[in-house]
C-alpha positions as CSV (number, residue, x, y, z in Angstrom):
1,M,73.5,64.4,110.6
2,I,71.2,66.0,108.0
3,L,70.1,68.6,110.6
4,L,73.8,69.5,111.3
5,V,74.4,70.0,107.5
6,A,71.3,72.1,107.2
7,E,72.4,74.3,110.2
8,I,75.8,74.8,108.7
9,I,74.3,75.7,105.3
10,F,71.9,78.1,107.1
11,I,74.8,79.8,109.0
12,I,76.8,80.2,105.8
13,F,73.7,81.7,104.1
14,M,73.1,84.1,107.0
15,L,76.7,85.2,107.1
16,T,76.6,85.8,103.3
17,L,73.4,87.9,103.6
18,M,75.0,89.9,106.5
19,F,78.1,90.6,104.4
20,I,76.1,91.7,101.4
21,G,73.8,93.8,103.6
22,I,76.7,95.6,105.4
23,W,78.5,96.4,102.1
24,G,75.3,97.4,100.4
25,F,74.7,99.9,103.3
26,I,78.2,101.3,103.0
27,L,77.9,101.7,99.2
28,M,74.5,103.4,99.6
29,M,76.0,105.9,102.1
30,K,78.8,106.8,99.7
31,M,76.3,107.2,96.9
32,Y,74.2,109.5,99.0
33,N,77.1,111.6,100.0
34,Q,78.1,112.0,96.3
35,L,74.5,112.9,95.4
36,K,74.5,115.6,98.1
37,Y,77.8,117.0,96.8
38,R,76.6,117.0,93.2
39,N,73.4,118.8,94.2
40,Y,75.4,121.4,96.1
41,I,77.6,122.0,93.0
42,L,74.6,122.3,90.7
43,E,72.9,124.8,93.1
44,K,76.0,127.0,93.1
45,L,76.2,126.8,89.3
46,S,72.6,127.7,89.1
47,Q,73.0,130.7,91.4
48,N,76.0,132.0,89.4
49,V,74.2,131.7,86.1
50,Y,71.2,133.5,87.6
51,M,73.4,136.3,88.9
52,I,75.0,136.7,85.5
53,T,71.7,136.7,83.6
54,S,70.2,139.2,86.1
55,K,73.2,141.5,85.4
56,I,72.3,141.2,81.7
57,H,68.7,142.2,82.3
58,M,69.4,145.0,84.7
59,A,72.3,146.7,82.8
60,D,72.3,148.7,79.6
61,I,74.0,146.1,77.4
62,T,76.8,147.0,75.0
63,D,79.0,144.7,72.9
64,K,81.7,145.0,75.5
65,D,79.4,143.9,78.3
66,V,78.3,140.9,76.3
67,A,81.9,139.9,75.8
68,I,82.6,140.2,79.6
69,I,79.5,138.2,80.4
70,K,80.4,135.5,78.0
71,E,83.8,135.2,79.7
72,E,82.2,135.0,83.1
73,L,79.9,132.2,81.8
74,K,82.9,130.3,80.5
75,D,84.5,130.5,83.9
76,V,81.4,129.3,85.6
77,I,80.7,126.5,83.2
78,S,84.3,125.3,83.3
79,I,84.1,124.6,87.0
């Protein structure tokens, strides 16, 4: 009788651990996919900022150019 109760408790314990393990794996996969997406967005943002700053260094800068570049930066950062 005690052995049967212990087996039932063990089975319930194992099913609980399996349930937690499966859902933990699913949540970790979703977090990993979001992290990949965020890194992709940050890389694109970094590339755009680099391109804009390289334009500043390569061009003869006037006040009009600075205003245009600030507008481009606002567009990039608002994404």
